[in-house]
C-alpha positions as CSV (number, residue, x, y, z in Angstrom):
1,M,49.9,50.5,-32.3
2,K,49.4,51.1,-28.5
3,I,52.3,51.3,-26.1
4,A,50.6,48.9,-23.8
5,S,50.3,46.4,-26.6
6,L,54.0,46.9,-27.4
7,K,54.9,46.2,-23.7
8,K,53.1,42.8,-24.0
9,H,55.6,41.9,-26.8
10,S,58.8,43.1,-25.0
11,S,60.8,40.1,-26.2
12,Q,60.0,41.0,-29.8
13,L,61.0,44.6,-29.1
14,L,64.4,43.3,-27.8
15,V,64.9,41.3,-31.0
16,A,64.0,44.3,-33.2
17,M,66.3,46.6,-31.3
18,A,69.2,44.2,-31.4
19,A,68.8,43.6,-35.1
20,S,68.4,47.3,-35.8
21,M,71.9,47.9,-34.4
22,G,73.0,46.6,-37.8
23,Y,71.1,49.5,-39.4
24,M,72.7,51.9,-36.9
25,T,76.1,50.7,-38.3
26,I,74.8,51.3,-41.8
27,G,73.9,54.9,-40.7
28,L,77.5,55.3,-39.5
29,V,78.8,54.3,-42.9
30,R,76.4,56.7,-44.6
31,G,77.2,59.6,-42.2
32,W,81.0,59.1,-42.0
33,S,81.9,60.9,-45.3
34,S,80.2,64.1,-44.4
35,P,82.5,65.1,-41.5
36,G,85.2,62.6,-42.4
37,L,86.1,63.9,-45.9
38,P,86.6,67.5,-44.9
39,S,88.7,66.4,-41.9
40,M,90.8,64.2,-44.3
41,M,91.2,67.2,-46.7
42,D,92.7,69.2,-43.8
43,L,94.9,66.5,-42.2
44,N,95.7,64.0,-45.0
45,P,94.9,65.5,-48.4
46,E,97.2,63.0,-50.1
47,L,94.6,60.3,-49.5
48,I,92.0,62.2,-51.6
49,P,94.1,64.1,-54.2
50,S,91.2,64.9,-56.6
51,E,87.5,65.4,-56.7
52,E,87.2,62.1,-58.6
53,V,88.7,60.2,-55.7
54,V,86.4,62.0,-53.3
55,S,83.4,60.9,-55.3
56,W,84.6,57.3,-55.3
57,V,85.2,57.3,-51.5
58,S,81.7,58.6,-51.0
59,A,80.0,56.3,-53.6
60,V,81.6,52.9,-53.3
61,P,79.8,51.7,-50.1
62,P,76.5,51.4,-52.0
63,M,78.3,49.5,-54.8
64,G,79.7,47.1,-52.2
65,A,76.3,46.9,-50.5
66,M,74.7,45.9,-53.8
67,C,77.0,42.9,-54.0
68,G,76.5,42.1,-50.3
69,S,72.7,42.1,-50.7
70,L,72.9,39.5,-53.5
71,A,75.5,37.4,-51.6
72,V,73.4,37.1,-48.4
73,A,70.5,35.3,-50.1
74,P,72.0,31.8,-49.8
75,A,73.3,32.6,-46.3
76,L,69.8,33.6,-45.2
77,Q,68.5,30.2,-46.4
78,R,71.3,28.0,-45.1
79,L,72.7,29.8,-42.0
80,G,69.5,31.5,-40.8
81,R,68.6,35.1,-40.3
82,K,70.4,35.7,-37.0
83,R,73.7,34.1,-38.0
84,S,73.7,35.9,-41.3
85,L,73.4,39.1,-39.4
86,M,76.1,38.1,-37.0
87,L,78.4,37.3,-39.9
88,A,78.5,41.0,-40.9
89,A,79.8,42.2,-37.5
90,P,83.4,41.1,-37.7
91,L,83.6,42.1,-41.3
92,F,82.3,45.5,-40.4
93,V,85.1,45.9,-37.7
94,T,87.7,44.9,-40.4
95,G,86.3,47.5,-42.8
96,W,86.4,50.3,-40.2
97,T,89.9,49.3,-39.2
98,L,91.1,49.5,-42.8
99,I,89.7,53.0,-43.1
100,A,91.2,54.1,-39.8
101,F,94.7,53.0,-40.7
102,A,94.5,53.8,-44.4
103,T,97.8,55.0,-45.9
104,S,96.6,55.2,-49.5
105,S,93.5,56.0,-51.6
106,A,93.3,52.3,-52.5
107,M,93.3,51.1,-48.9
108,L,90.7,53.8,-48.0
109,I,88.4,52.7,-50.8
110,A,88.9,49.0,-50.0
111,G,87.7,49.7,-46.4
112,R,84.7,51.6,-47.7
113,I,83.8,48.8,-50.1
114,L,84.0,46.2,-47.3
115,C,81.8,48.4,-45.0
116,G,79.3,48.7,-47.9
117,F,79.4,44.9,-48.5
118,C,78.5,44.4,-44.8
119,A,75.7,46.9,-45.1
120,G,74.3,44.8,-47.9
121,L,74.5,41.7,-45.7
122,V,72.7,43.5,-42.9
123,T,69.9,45.2,-44.9
124,P,67.8,42.1,-45.8
125,S,69.0,40.0,-42.8
126,A,67.8,42.4,-40.2
127,Q,64.5,43.3,-41.9
128,V,63.6,39.6,-42.4
129,Y,64.7,38.7,-38.9
130,V,62.5,41.4,-37.4
131,S,59.5,40.7,-39.6
132,E,59.5,36.9,-38.9
133,S,60.0,37.5,-35.1
134,A,57.2,40.1,-34.8
135,H,53.5,39.5,-34.3
136,A,51.2,40.9,-36.9
137,K,50.0,43.6,-34.5
138,T,53.6,44.8,-33.9
139,R,54.9,44.5,-37.5
140,G,54.3,48.1,-38.5
141,I,56.2,49.8,-35.6
142,L,58.9,47.1,-35.1
143,G,59.4,46.8,-38.9
144,S,60.1,50.5,-39.0
145,L,62.7,50.5,-36.1
146,P,65.6,49.8,-38.5
147,A,65.0,53.1,-40.2
148,L,65.0,54.9,-36.9
149,F,68.3,53.3,-35.9
150,M,69.8,54.2,-39.2
151,A,68.9,57.8,-38.7
152,G,70.5,57.5,-35.2
153,G,73.7,56.2,-36.7
154,V,73.9,59.1,-39.1
155,L,73.4,61.5,-36.2
156,I,76.0,59.8,-34.1
157,S,78.5,60.1,-37.0
158,Y,77.7,63.8,-37.4
159,V,78.1,64.5,-33.7
160,L,81.3,62.4,-33.2
161,G,82.8,63.9,-36.4
162,T,82.5,67.4,-34.9
163,W,85.2,66.6,-32.4
164,L,87.0,63.5,-33.8
165,S,89.4,63.3,-36.8
166,W,88.4,61.1,-39.7
167,N,90.5,58.1,-38.5
168,H,89.4,58.3,-34.9
169,L,85.8,58.6,-36.1
170,A,86.3,55.3,-38.0
171,L,87.8,53.6,-34.9
172,A,84.8,54.8,-32.8
173,S,82.4,53.4,-35.5
174,A,84.0,50.0,-35.2
175,A,82.7,49.6,-31.7
176,F,79.0,49.5,-32.9
177,P,79.2,46.3,-35.0
178,A,81.0,44.6,-32.0
179,L,78.1,45.6,-29.9
180,L,75.7,44.2,-32.5
181,F,77.5,40.8,-32.3
182,V,77.2,40.7,-28.5
183,A,73.6,41.8,-28.4
184,L,72.5,39.0,-30.8
185,L,74.2,36.2,-28.9
186,P,71.4,35.4,-26.4
187,L,68.5,35.9,-28.9
188,P,66.7,33.0,-30.6
189,E,66.8,32.3,-34.4
190,S,63.8,33.2,-36.5
191,P,61.1,30.6,-35.7
192,A,60.0,30.6,-39.3
193,W,63.4,29.6,-40.5
194,L,63.7,26.9,-37.8
195,L,60.4,25.5,-38.8
196,S,61.2,25.5,-42.5
197,H,64.3,23.4,-41.7
198,G,62.5,20.8,-39.7
199,R,63.7,22.1,-36.3
200,V,60.2,22.1,-34.8
201,D,61.1,21.9,-31.1
202,E,63.6,24.9,-31.5
203,A,60.9,26.8,-33.4
204,K,58.4,26.3,-30.6
205,E,61.0,27.3,-28.0
206,A,61.8,30.5,-30.0
207,L,58.1,31.3,-30.2
208,R,57.7,30.9,-26.5
209,W,60.6,33.2,-25.9
210,L,59.0,35.8,-28.2
211,Q,55.7,35.5,-26.2
212,R,53.8,34.1,-29.2
213,T,52.2,31.2,-27.3
214,A,49.2,30.9,-29.7
215,D,51.6,30.3,-32.6
216,V,53.2,27.4,-30.6
217,A,49.7,25.9,-30.3
218,A,49.2,26.3,-34.1
219,I,52.4,24.4,-34.7
220,E,51.5,21.6,-32.3
221,L,48.1,21.2,-33.8
222,N,49.0,21.5,-37.5
223,V,52.6,20.4,-38.0
224,M,54.0,16.9,-37.6
225,Q,57.7,16.0,-37.8
226,A,58.8,12.8,-39.6
227,K,61.7,10.6,-38.3
228,D,64.0,12.0,-41.0
229,G,63.4,15.5,-39.6
230,S,61.2,16.8,-42.4
231,V,58.0,18.6,-41.5
232,A,54.6,18.5,-43.0
233,P,51.1,19.8,-42.2
234,A,49.2,17.6,-39.8
235,K,45.8,16.3,-40.6
236,P,43.0,18.3,-39.0
237,P,41.2,16.6,-36.2
238,A,37.8,15.3,-37.4
239,D,36.1,16.3,-34.2
240,P,36.3,20.1,-33.3
241,R,36.1,19.1,-29.6
242,D,39.4,17.1,-30.1
243,R,41.1,20.4,-31.2
244,E,39.8,22.1,-28.0
245,R,41.1,19.3,-25.8
246,R,44.5,19.4,-27.4
247,L,44.7,23.2,-27.2
248,S,43.9,23.0,-23.5
249,V,46.8,20.5,-23.0
250,L,49.1,22.9,-24.8
251,S,47.9,25.8,-22.8
252,A,49.0,24.1,-19.6
253,H,52.5,24.2,-20.9
254,A,52.5,27.9,-21.6
255,P,55.2,30.1,-20.0
256,H,54.9,30.4,-16.2
257,G,52.2,27.7,-16.3
258,Q,49.6,30.2,-17.3
259,P,46.9,28.9,-19.7
260,L,46.0,31.0,-22.8
261,S,43.2,33.3,-22.0
262,A,40.2,33.6,-24.3
263,E,41.1,37.2,-25.0
264,E,44.7,36.4,-26.0
265,E,43.7,33.6,-28.2
266,M,41.2,35.8,-29.9
267,E,43.7,38.6,-30.3
268,Q,46.3,36.4,-32.0
269,H,43.8,34.8,-34.2
270,A,44.8,31.3,-33.2
271,D,41.6,29.7,-34.4
272,E,41.9,31.3,-37.8
273,E,45.5,30.2,-38.1
274,I,44.6,26.6,-37.2
275,A,41.6,26.3,-39.5
276,G,43.5,28.0,-42.3
277,I,46.7,25.8,-42.1
278,A,44.7,22.6,-42.0
279,R,42.4,23.6,-44.9
280,D,44.6,25.3,-47.4
281,E,47.9,24.5,-49.0
282,R,48.8,28.1,-49.7
283,R,48.2,29.0,-46.0
284,R,50.3,26.1,-44.9
285,S,53.3,27.2,-47.0
286,I,52.9,30.8,-45.7
287,I,52.9,29.7,-42.1
288,M,55.8,27.4,-42.5
289,K,57.6,30.0,-44.6
290,K,58.9,27.3,-46.9
291,P,58.5,27.9,-50.7
292,T,57.9,24.9,-53.0
293,E,60.1,24.2,-56.0
294,G,57.5,25.5,-58.4
295,D,57.3,28.8,-56.5
296,L,61.0,29.5,-57.3
297,A,60.8,28.4,-61.0
298,F,61.6,31.3,-63.4
299,K,58.1,31.3,-64.9
300,S,56.5,31.9,-61.5
301,F,58.3,35.2,-61.3
302,L,56.8,36.3,-64.6
303,R,53.2,36.2,-63.3
304,R,51.5,39.6,-63.0
305,P,50.6,39.1,-59.2
306,V,54.4,38.8,-58.7
307,L,55.7,41.3,-61.2
308,Y,53.3,44.2,-60.4
309,P,54.1,44.4,-56.6
310,F,57.8,43.9,-57.4
311,F,57.6,46.9,-59.9
312,L,55.9,49.0,-57.2
313,C,58.7,48.1,-54.7
314,L,61.4,49.0,-57.2
315,A,59.8,52.3,-58.1
316,L,59.4,53.4,-54.5
317,L,62.9,52.4,-53.6
318,G,64.1,54.2,-56.7
319,F,62.2,57.4,-55.8
320,Q,63.6,57.1,-52.3
321,Q,67.1,57.5,-53.8
322,V,66.6,60.0,-56.6
323,S,65.0,62.4,-54.1
324,G,68.7,63.3,-53.4
325,I,68.7,62.0,-49.8
326,D,72.1,60.5,-50.0
327,T,73.5,63.5,-51.7
328,V,72.4,65.5,-48.7
329,I,73.8,62.9,-46.2
330,F,77.1,62.3,-47.9
331,Y,77.8,65.9,-48.9
332,T,76.1,67.8,-46.0
333,V,79.2,69.7,-44.8
334,E,80.3,70.5,-48.4
335,I,76.8,71.8,-49.3
336,F,76.8,74.1,-46.3
337,M,80.3,75.3,-47.0
338,A,79.1,76.2,-50.5
339,T,76.1,78.2,-49.2
340,E,78.4,80.5,-47.1
341,S,75.7,80.4,-44.4
342,S,76.3,82.2,-41.1
343,I,75.6,79.0,-39.2
344,N,78.6,76.8,-38.4
345,D,78.8,74.0,-41.0
346,Y,79.1,71.1,-38.5
347,L,76.3,72.6,-36.3
348,A,74.0,72.7,-39.3
349,T,74.9,69.1,-40.1
350,I,74.0,68.0,-36.5
351,L,70.7,69.9,-36.8
352,I,69.9,67.9,-40.0
353,G,70.7,64.6,-38.2
354,I,68.5,65.5,-35.2
355,V,65.6,66.5,-37.4
356,Q,65.9,63.2,-39.3
357,L,65.9,61.2,-36.1
358,V,63.0,63.0,-34.5
359,C,60.8,62.9,-37.6
360,T,61.6,59.2,-38.2
361,M,60.5,58.5,-34.7
362,L,57.3,60.5,-35.2
363,S,56.5,58.5,-38.4
364,L,56.6,55.3,-36.4
365,L,53.7,56.6,-34.2
366,V,51.5,57.6,-37.1
367,I,52.3,55.0,-39.8
368,D,49.5,52.6,-38.7
369,R,47.0,55.4,-38.3
370,A,47.6,57.7,-41.2
371,G,48.3,54.9,-43.7
372,R,51.2,54.4,-46.2
373,R,49.8,56.4,-49.2
374,P,49.0,59.7,-47.3
375,L,52.5,59.7,-45.7
376,L,54.2,59.1,-49.0
377,L,52.2,61.9,-50.7
378,V,53.1,64.3,-48.0
379,S,56.7,63.2,-48.0
380,G,57.0,63.6,-51.8
381,A,55.4,67.0,-51.9
382,T,57.5,68.3,-49.0
383,T,60.8,67.1,-50.3
384,S,60.0,68.5,-53.8
385,L,59.3,72.0,-52.3
386,A,62.5,71.8,-50.2
387,M,64.7,70.8,-53.1
388,A,63.2,73.6,-55.2
389,L,64.0,76.1,-52.5
390,V,67.7,74.9,-52.3
391,G,68.0,75.1,-56.0
392,T,66.6,78.6,-56.0
393,Y,69.1,79.7,-53.4
394,F,72.0,78.5,-55.5
395,Y,70.5,80.1,-58.6
396,L,70.4,83.5,-56.8
397,Q,73.9,82.9,-55.3
398,D,75.4,82.4,-58.7
399,R,74.0,85.8,-59.7
400,G,75.1,87.6,-56.6
401,R,71.5,88.1,-55.4
402,A,71.5,85.8,-52.3
403,G,72.4,88.4,-49.8
404,G,70.5,88.0,-46.5
405,L,69.3,84.5,-47.5
406,G,71.9,82.6,-45.6
407,L,69.3,80.8,-43.5
408,L,67.3,79.7,-46.6
409,P,69.5,76.6,-47.5
410,V,69.6,75.5,-43.8
411,G,65.8,75.8,-43.4
412,S,65.2,74.2,-46.8
413,L,67.4,71.1,-46.0
414,L,65.7,70.8,-42.5
415,L,62.4,70.9,-44.3
416,F,63.6,68.2,-46.7
417,M,64.6,66.0,-43.8
418,V,61.2,66.5,-42.2
419,G,59.4,65.4,-45.3
420,F,61.7,62.6,-46.1
421,S,61.7,61.1,-42.6
422,L,57.9,61.1,-42.5
423,G,57.5,58.9,-45.5
424,Y,60.3,57.8,-47.8
425,A,62.8,57.1,-45.0
426,N,61.1,53.9,-43.9
427,I,57.8,53.2,-45.8
428,P,59.5,51.8,-49.0
429,F,61.3,49.1,-46.9
430,L,58.1,48.4,-44.9
431,L,56.1,48.0,-48.2
432,M,58.8,45.7,-49.5
433,G,57.9,43.3,-46.7
434,E,54.1,43.8,-47.3
435,L,53.7,43.9,-51.1
436,L,56.1,41.1,-52.2
437,P,54.5,37.6,-52.4
438,V,55.6,35.6,-49.4
439,R,56.8,32.6,-51.4
440,Q,59.1,34.6,-53.6
441,R,60.0,37.2,-51.0
442,S,63.5,36.1,-50.2
443,V,64.6,36.3,-53.8
444,L,62.7,39.5,-54.7
445,S,63.7,41.4,-51.6
446,S,67.3,40.6,-52.3
447,L,67.0,41.9,-55.9
448,A,65.0,45.0,-54.7
449,G,67.6,45.8,-52.1
450,S,70.4,45.5,-54.7
451,F,68.4,47.8,-57.0
452,N,68.0,50.4,-54.2
453,L,71.7,50.3,-53.3
454,G,72.7,50.5,-57.0
455,T,70.5,53.5,-57.4
456,M,72.1,55.0,-54.3
457,F,75.6,54.5,-55.9
458,L,74.6,56.3,-59.1
459,V,73.0,59.2,-57.3
460,I,76.1,59.8,-55.0
461,K,78.6,59.2,-57.8
462,T,76.9,61.4,-60.3
463,Y,76.4,64.4,-58.0
464,P,79.7,66.1,-58.8
465,Q,79.2,65.5,-62.6
466,L,75.6,66.8,-62.5
467,R,76.7,69.8,-60.6
468,H,79.3,70.6,-63.3
469,A,76.9,69.9,-66.1
470,M,73.7,71.5,-64.8
471,G,75.0,73.7,-62.0
472,T,74.2,73.2,-58.4
473,D,70.8,74.9,-58.9
474,G,69.8,72.6,-61.8
475,T,70.9,69.5,-59.9
476,F,68.6,70.3,-56.9
477,W,65.8,71.3,-59.3
478,L,66.1,67.9,-60.9
479,Y,65.8,66.2,-57.5
480,S,62.7,68.4,-56.9
481,A,61.0,67.3,-60.2
482,L,61.7,63.6,-59.4
483,C,60.1,64.0,-55.9
484,L,57.1,65.6,-57.5
485,A,56.8,62.7,-60.0
486,S,56.8,60.3,-57.0
487,C,53.5,61.9,-55.8
488,F,51.8,61.2,-59.1
489,F,53.1,57.6,-59.0
490,V,51.8,57.0,-55.5
491,A,48.4,58.6,-56.2
492,L,47.7,56.7,-59.3
493,L,49.3,53.2,-58.8
494,L,50.0,52.4,-55.2
495,P,47.3,50.5,-53.2
496,E,46.8,51.2,-49.5
497,T,48.0,48.4,-47.2
498,K,47.1,49.9,-43.8
499,G,45.2,47.4,-41.6
500,K,45.5,44.6,-44.1
501,T,47.1,41.2,-43.4
502,L,49.8,39.9,-45.7
503,D,47.3,37.3,-47.0
504,E,44.8,40.1,-47.9
505,I,47.4,42.1,-49.7
506,E,48.6,39.1,-51.7
507,S,44.9,38.2,-52.5
508,Y,44.4,41.7,-53.8
509,F,47.0,41.3,-56.5
510,E,45.8,37.8,-57.3
511,G,42.2,39.0,-57.6
512,K,43.2,41.9,-59.7
513,H,45.1,39.5,-62.0
514,Q,42.1,37.1,-62.2
515,R,39.7,40.0,-63.0
516,A,42.0,41.2,-65.8
517,K,42.2,37.7,-67.2
518,A,38.4,37.3,-67.1
519,K,38.0,40.7,-68.8
520,R,40.4,39.7,-71.6
521,K,38.6,36.4,-72.0
522,A,35.3,38.1,-72.2
523,K,36.5,40.4,-74.9
524,M,38.0,37.5,-76.9
525,D,34.8,35.5,-76.6
526,A,32.8,38.5,-77.7
527,A,35.1,39.0,-80.7
528,N,34.9,35.3,-81.7
529,K,31.1,35.4,-81.4
530,A,31.0,38.4,-83.6
531,V,33.1,36.7,-86.2
532,Q,31.0,33.6,-86.1
533,T,27.8,35.7,-86.5
534,K,29.2,37.4,-89.6
535,V,30.1,34.0,-91.1
């Protein structure tokens, strides 16, 4: 993705950055416990009287987020992407306020649950809003911006937590969702959602604002609106010259009165869109982003072209969490305290956050060049090595042989963040938008998001128990083994999606299914023929 090309889509960049502010707030939720809990232990230990309460305070946000991710599905359909995202902002402020003024463990946990619930509202809303607003050529980099902003939120929490007490840190965090609400106010709703609800004029206006003029032309040529407000594909013009005349009229109404140039029309594939929508029902439903009743029937979800990519998404999201990333984020200060490193615990935590932010930024620049599979393989191998080194340090420490190795855990966790940020930090979410079939995507993405958050809850909640049962060294070695397993999974099962359109990806799974059916049928025919020959 060239920077010059991104500048031509500056309006789409604004939408992506504003929506990603929601992910920054999620980063604040994830990062708060690392500096906040040690501060609370010093200033208000009565709020967290036991390690069990500490584990619940750390782990309940993902549990709340799992519920929020499921609850937002009807809101996304009825209220729209933008308003669903805005809905989370005041609830986020309420959650942070509960935490800041907590006078009991129950009030503290309630605030954390509410913040987690809002994170669940934001996760699919922001991702879908960005994906539907972005042009195909900007989808890779803009679709990865939320992960970058989340890393930024974690770093901000680490930095502020170095100087602020736990309650002041919560109050400072409440300012960010308020900023999210204000930033979203002037932005348009998702054009795909507007079109699917019959609001054609508003959809065209949103597309013009997003500098997607060729898509406005595609709507004008191929979608007609009935008197009752419903929309349907228009009949294609019989004469191709008629299409050219109508397109020239539409071009005259482009922003600033500038007609569409031949280069821009070719770049945005307007002709392909127009021909495809008019010719094929599947393409019409994709462009209009409106699933039919049959697409949401239970049996449609049991088809292999739907189940297989869904399984791939679940596996990648699961590997993302069992790598131990949230154990590192939620317990960073505690881990460094346990290592007895010569580096200040809070300084080491800030270094971790900086490395995560920088490496996530670098991954945005190479993701459309290197491809998804190579980055995931490098990410899995690097995180596996890093976790093995951390486990080895704790193994030596328990036996009194870690003298002079105080920098090993710091360097190992920095290496872990480098590897994680290059691949598993953002690619599983990007693939969720690429692999899932478009007509079942809203439902499946909500389920996949809930699975990811549920796995996060289990990893964070079980860390203290695993540490007691297996030792700190065994716990990190377990994470290492799971990271290594992810490499075999990606190498053997995951197809590459770099440079492919969403249609091509969906056709790949459909074609694979049809070939498997044909192969089974051929085997059955051969078997039947053999039986008939014997008879």
